[in-house]
N, C-alpha and C positions, 0 to 999 in steps of 0.2 A: 231268622232275623240276626243281623250281625251287629256287633258293637266293639269299640276299641278298648284297649287296656284301661285307659283313663275312665271311660264310662263305667266299665265293670268295677273298678276300684271305688268309684263314687257310690255305687249301689250297695256297697258293703256297710256304709255308714247308716245308723238308725234313721236319720232324717232323709235318706235317699228315696223313701217311699211316698213322699208328700204328693207327688203327681201321679202315683200309680193308680189311684182310684179317685179322680178329680174331675170336676166339670167347670170349664171356663166360659164366661160370658163377655161379650164385647159391648153390650148395652144393658142398662142406661149408662153404665161406666164399666171399665174393665175390672173383672173380679173372678175369683174361682172359689169353689167349695171343695175341700178335700175330706173324704169320708173316713179315711183310716190313715192317720199320719205316721204313727209308730207301731211297732209290734206291741202286743198287749202288755207284755211284761215290762217293757221300757216305759210305756205310758203310765202304768201303775206306779212304777218307781218314781217317775217325775211328779206325779200327783201327790204321792206321799211326802216328797221333799217340800212341795209348796205348803202342804198342811203343817209341816214342822216349823215354818218361818214364824217367829214370834214378834217380829218388829215390822209392823205395817204402818204406813203413813196415810192418813185420810187426805184425799185430794178431792176438793169440791169446787164447783163453779156455778154459774147461773143455770146451766142445763144438765149438769152431771154430778154424780157423787160415787166415789169408789175408793178402795184402799189399794196402795201401790207399794212395791218393794223393788228397789234397784238391785238386780242380781250381781252387779259389779261390786257391791258392798255387802254381799251375803256369803257367809261360809257355807259350803255345801259338800256333802260326802264325796269322796274320790270316785265312788261308783257312778255318781251323777255327772261327773266332769264331761264325759263324752256326749251327754245330752244337752248341756248348756254352755259348753266351752267353745273355743275358737273354731274347731272343726264343725261343730253343729251349726254355728252361725254361718260358716262358709257354705254349708250344704243348703240351708234355708235360702241364702242369697242366690245360689245357683238355681234353685227351684223357681224363685220369683223371676229371675232373668229369663228362664225358659218360658214361663207362663206368660209374661208380659212383653217378650221380645225387646228387652232393654239391657243396658249395661249399668250395674250398680257399683258405687264406690265401695272401698274396703271398710269404711267406717260403718258401724251399726250400733243399735241400742236395744237392749233386752230388758223389759220391765215385767214383773209379775203383777197381775191384777187379781183382786179378790172383791167380789160383790156380795153383799148380805141382804136379807129381806128389807124391802123399803127403798133400796137403791136402784138407780136406773140412769139412762143417758138419753137426752132429748135429741131431736133431729139436728144434724150438723153434717158438714161435708169434709172437714179436715183439709180444705184447699190449701196447698202449701204456699207460703210466702217465700221470698228469697232466703235460702239457707235452711229451710225446713226439710224434714224427711219427706219423701215422695211415695214410698211403697211400704206396705205393712202386711204382716202375717200374724193373725191371732190364732193361737193354738189352745183349744178348750180342753180342760181337765176337770174331772169331778166324779160324782157318783152317777148311777143310772138316772137318766133325765126323763122327767115327765112334763108334759106341756103345762100342767097345772102349776109347776114350779115357777113359771115366768122366766125372764132373762133371755127371751128370744132376740136374735139379731134381726132388725127390720131394715130392708133396703127399699129406697123410694125412687120413683121416676122424677119427682119434683119435691120441693121442701114443704110438703103438706101431708098431714096424717092420712088423708083419704086417697093418696096416690102411691099406695104400697106396690112395689114391684115384686118382692119376694120376702118370705119369712124363713129364716135359717134357724134350725134347731141346734143349740150349742151342746151337742152330745159329746160325751167323753171321747177323747182321742180324735176329734174332728178339727178342722181348721178352716180359716177364711183369709184369703189374700186379696188385696185390692190396690189399684193405683189411685192415689189421692188426686182429686181435681175439684173444680167448681161443680161437677156433676155427681160426686160420690156421696150422695145423701144417705145417711144411715142413722140408726138409733138402737138402743137396747131397752126392751120393755122392763117394767119394774119386777124385781125379784120378789116372789111371793113366799117361797120357802126354800130352805137349803142354802148352800154356799156355792157360788160359781167362781172357779179358778180359771185363769188363762195366762198364757205367756204371750207377750206382744213383742214381736221382732220388727224393728223399724230400720229402713234403709234410705239412702240418698242416691238418686239417679245421677250418673255421670252426664255431663253436658251433652244434649242431643237436640237435633232439629226435628221436632215432632209437631203435628197440628194439635193445638189444644182444643178441648171440648168446651163449647159455649154452654151457657146455662140452659138454653133451649134444647140441648141434647145432640146437636150436630157439631162437627168441627167449626171453630171460629171462622168467620169469613176470611177466605184466602184470596190473594191476588197474585197475578203473574205479569211480569214485565217482559214484553217482547221488544227487544231493542231494534233499532232501525237496520242494524246489520243482519238481523234474521228476517225482518219483515219490512221491505223497502217502502211500502205504503200501508195505509190503514186496512185495506182489504186483504193484503197478503198477511199482515199481522193477525187479522181475525182468523184467517185460514190456519195459521200456525197454532193459535190457541185452541181452536176446535179440534185439530188433529191430535194435539198432545193430551187432551183431557176428554176422552170419550164418555166419561161418566159425570161430566160437568157441563154447564152452559155458561161460556164466557160472556160477560157483559162489559163492554168498554166503559171505562170511567174517566180516563185521561188520554190525551194524545198530543204529542209535541214532536219536534224535529228529531229527538233522540229515540222515539219509539212510542209504543202504546201500552197502557196498563189495563188489565181486565180483572174484574171480580169474578170468581169461580162459583157460580150458583149451582144448586142441585139440579140435575137433569132428570126429566120425566119422559119415558118413552110413550108413544101413542097408546100402547096397551095398558099402561098404568092409568091414563086418562079415561080409557074405555071401561075400566073395572070399577064400577061405582061403589062396590062393597069393600074395596081395599082398605081404607082407613079403619073401618069397623073390624074387619077380620085381622088386621095387623095387631090391634089391641087385644082382641079376644083370643087369638090362637098363639101368638108369640110374645104378647105383652110389649109391643114396640109401636112407635109412631112413625109416620112418613119421614120425619126429620132424623130419626135414628136408623133408618133403613141401611145406610151405607156402612155403619159400624156393627150392625147386628150379626153375631155368630155365636154358636154354642158348640164348644169342643169338649168331648168326653174322652177320658183316657181309660184304656183297658190293659189287661195283662200283656206282657211281651211287646210293649210300646205300640200296640194297636190304637188307632184313633177313630173317632166318629165325629163328623162335623155336620151340624145343621145350620144352614145359612139362608138368607134371603137372596142376595145377589151371588151368582154362580162363580165369579172370579175368586172368591175366598177359598175355593178348592185348591188353587195353587199354593195358598198359604198353608193349608193343612198338609199338602204333600211336602212342602219345604220343611215343616215342623218334623215330619217323620224322617226325612233324609238327614236333617241335622241331628236328631236324637239317636238314630241308628248308625249313622255314618255309611249307609248303603251306597255302594258305587257300581253294583251289578245291574243286570237287566231288570225291567219292570213290565208288567202288564197293566194297561189302562182299559177297564171295562166301562164304557161311556154310553149311558142310556139317555138319549136326548133327541129332541126334534131337530137339532142343529148340530153341525160338526164342531163348532167353536174353535176352528183352526185359522181364524183370521189373523192378520199381522198386527201385533200391538205396537203402539207408538213409542218403542224403545229403540235405542241405537246399539247395534252390535259392537262388541269389543273383541280384543284378541283372545279373551277367555270365553269358552263355550257356555259357561254358566253365569256370566255377568253381562249386564247391559247398562248403559248410561241413560239417564233421564234428561233429555235435552232441556236447556235453559235452567237447570237446577243445580248441576254439579253432583247430584246424588247418583247412586248405583243400585241396581237391583241384582241380587245374587240369589239364584234359585236354591242355594244351600244355606241361605241366611234368612229365616222367616221374618226377622225384624225389617229387613229391606223390602220384602214382599208386602208386608202389612202396611208400611208407610206409602208405598206406591199405590196400593188399593185405596187407602183412606184418602189419598189426594186425588183420586179419580183418574189415575194414569193407566189402569188396565180395565178393559171393557169386558162385558159378560160373554162376548164371543171370541176373545183373543187371549185367553189365559193358558191354553195348552201349548201354544207355539214356543214359549220360552224353554220347555222341556225337550223339544225336538232338536236333535243335534248336540245335546248337552252331554255330561259325563255318563249318563245312563242310557243305554239302548232301551227303547220303549216300543212295545207292540200294542197297538190300539185296536180293540174291537168296538166299533160304534154300532150299537143296536138301535135301530130306528123303529118308529111305531108301525110302519107299513111292512107288509111281507115283501122282501126284496131278495134277489138272488145274491148269494154271498160273493164278494169280490175283494181281492187283496191287491194292494200296491205297496211299493216301497216309499217311505217318506224320509226326507232329509231337510236340513236347514239351508234355505237359499237366502238371498237378500234382495231388497227392493228399496228404491229411494222414497223419502217422505214426499207425499203428494203436495205439500205446501212449499217444497223447495229447501227445507232445512238441510244442513250438511249431515253426513252420516247415512247409514243404511239400516232399515228395519229388518227384523227376522221374518222370513217367509217360509211357509211349509210347502215344499215341492213334492209332488207325487209323480212317481215314475214306475214303469213296469217292473215287476219283481223279478230279480235274477237270483242265481244260486249263490247267495252271500248271506250267511247266517249272522253277520254282524250288522246288517241293515235294520233300521227300525221299520215297522210296517203299520199300515192302516187298513183295517178290514171293515167294510160296511156289511151289515147283516141284520138279522131279525132276532127276536127274543129267543127263539128255539136254538140259536147258535151259542147261547150262553151255556147250555147243558153240555155241549160237546167241545167247549173251549179247552185246548190243551194248555195246562198251566205248569210252568217250569220256573217261575220267579214270583216274587211278591206282587200282589194285585192291588191296584187302586180302583175301588168300585165307586163310580161317579154317577149319581142319579140326578138328572134335572127333572123336576116334576112335570115340565111341559111335555115330557115323553108320554105322559098319560092323557094330557089334554093341553093344547096350545090355542084354545079358542080366542082368548083376548089378545094374543100376540101375533096372530096371523092376519096381515092386511088383506090377503087374498082368501076369500071364503073357501075356494077349492083346496087351499093348503091347510085348512083347519082340521085338527084331530080332536074330536069331542063326541063321546058317546054317553054323556051324562054321568052323574056320580056313580051309579051302579056299574057303568062301563069302566070308570076309573078304578074302582075297587076290584073289579074282575081282573083288570090288567095287572094290578099290584099282586094279586094272588098268583097270576101266571108267572110273573117275574120271580116271586119267592119260590115257587116250585122249581123253576129252572136253576136257581142258585142252589137249592137244597139237593138237587140231583147230581151236582158236580162236586165230588168229594175233594178233589185236588184244589178246586177253587175255594171251598170252605176253609181248608187248612192254611191257605196262603193269602187270604185277604188281610192286608195290613192297614189300609185306610178306607173308610166309607165316608163319602160326602153326599149330602142331600141338599139340593137348592130348591126353595119354594118358587123362585123366579117370579116376583111381582111383575105384572104386565104381560106375562105369557101364560102361566098356569092360573086358571080362574080362582080367585080367593074364596069364592063361595064353597069350594071343595076342601079347603085347607083343614078345617077342624076334624073332618072324617078321614081325609087321605093321609095326613101326616102321621097320626098314630098307626094307621094301617100299614104304611111303609115301614115304620120303625119296628112294629111287631113282626112283619114279614121277614125283615132282616134278622131279628132276634131268633126267630124260629129256624131260619135257614142256615145261619152262620153261628155255630156254637160259641166261638170266642166272644161274640157280641150278645150273648143270651140275655144279659141284664138290661139291654136296651129297651126291652119291652116294658120295663117299669119306668115310665117317664117321670122326671122330677120337675 
């Protein structure tokens, strides 16, 4: 893995480890849990400093009670300056910008909190009003934690005590970061014994054009205006809207001489409608609802910048790859090991630009940059990238990419060269979409390649670059997603589990692959992979990856 001088310098600061062992969630609101924030000696030093503060102010309201100390007005030992000073705040800010794909202002606020037995905080969301801070990082410090002590951080899907999403244990040297919104419901259970210390870092987001989360858990209803210059009549305007938003269902709300306005409603594939158990399995297996489907993803960070993504919709894989590219600065070749019932090489409704890594989003003025995960995330959240068109933006970009597409059937291995072509928008919009062209392979080691093969080809894959391991669960069964019964792949749950073991064995047998996997992405693919298999198949896949790929060994202990 490569990194620049600036990235290396940042790692030398004590707070540079925040995301080294962290897990990010996109639903019910964006948050992450960091399991080891500082080196143990630094954490103990900072805990002892908080214990030495003798001037605490009681802050209480209708739903909370705690003691606070503003560190801006506290003398602290020179040895602690690097842990609470300007450089520390800058490093925490950088970690939150990385985690939440945002830009934060330079201003910040750091407050020490102390909670004693009998104190707690009720359910609230910290929804920021104009001028309020927008992102927060809570760093827990104290003695060895026992659940009987109380003081757990409780996260909720809705503002009701029986809708708990997760219970976070406030262990010493752990942390919790979140983006505040109308959906960020949380609380702190009553302290029963001991004293709970924490440092709370608050930041303000720079002005940004982002979809806000509505209280029901999905982005607030969005609209798109198709001007008459883009759609000369209502039918053409409708075609434009449908082409630009493959993951939305545009509904016309107004039409006049200047154009048409469409509301962008969630889109459901026929497979989603066929899978009767989907709502139940979403809640039971991943703790999400259908309305939260588009935002759901869980990203875990491992040593050496390795990443693991678990998602519902497959296009979030592009976001994880973009995260890794941004963090490492990698500009060399890549391998993409793609296990899927589909090739996912369709053309996305993006307009090519003069830069091979950048695309414009028609009618919005926004840009998608494959090296900027914030732009990728916003394009996905707005329904601009479909589940079958998220690979194309990487083809012809700064990184040469060699794709091995392992399909469920036994097929003869075949290799072609791939490059970026262009094709017009079907709706007649100006500009050209990226297209993946396939040509006979020639003796040119600079060309990207696409190989179609079977599971056995994983074991013999020659690895000379970082690997993006991409698994769509419909590789193991696409029963609900295949309209043609002859195209269905389904051998029942035992067949799915057997295929998972086979994949794990092939991964484990390729030593070079084990050492070079940089990102693992797993998509449950609602509407393709039957949800009735999720509860057994998801842990089976994660355990197989943990056994086969040593850098991801802790993946087997699901949180």
